[in-house]
DRENLO-727144 format. One record per residue (C-alpha): residue in one letter; x, y, z. Coordinates in steps of 0.02 Angstrom, whole numbers, plus 50000, padded with zeros to 5 digits. Layout:
REM DRENLO-727144
aXYZ
...
***
This chain:
REM DRENLO-727144
a500054999749996
q500655016949965
t501025029350115
t500765047350106
y502085059150188
p502165078850204
c503655087350166
p504415090250341
p504715107250414
a506415117350348
g507945110150420
s507195093350465
s507065076650373
t505945061950377
p506745044850346
l505665033650232
t505785015050241
d504155011750137
t504505007049950
l503035014549892
i502735032849959
r501625048349893
v502235066249938
p501035081049879
i501685095849803
v502375110449898
t501215125749910
g502055139949985
t502855152449861
n504475152049960
s504505133749997
l505605119649939
c505465099849962
l506815088349911
l506515069949897
l508265061649925
r509005044349926
r510305040350043
d511555026050064
s510825016550214
a512525008150245
t513465023950262
g511975036550298
s513075051250223
q512945049850037
r511405057549969
a510715059449790
p509255070849739
v507695061149667
a506305073749645
r505945091549695
s504455102549722
y504495122149755
a503485138049744
g501825128349705
r502545118949564
e502235100449513
w503625089149566
e505065088149443
q506205072649436
s508025077149473
a509355073849339
g510745062049381
l510995043849439
f509175041349482
a508465047949332
k509255033549223
t508355017549173
g508935003949291
s509375013749440
g508175003649550
v507185019549570
s505465024449492
v504815041549512
d503175047649442
c502935066549458
s501265068049383
g499505070949471
g500095082849594
a501275072249684
v502825061949685
t502665043449690
***
């Protein structure tokens, strides 16, 4: 089942362990929400997956997780990232 998470307050994070998630768009005009994937072994290496800012739809980030076969599937349609 899909779990919905709000974007956490500025300066904080919400670790996600679910494999199927949904995060609504960020509606504030001066707001930014980043979805990052981190190395669970080290906890320090982070790579951007998607972002929403200033009331805009989610956008998939360029880089490793934008590639086919990366192990990450991102759907930025429908007013949320899944």
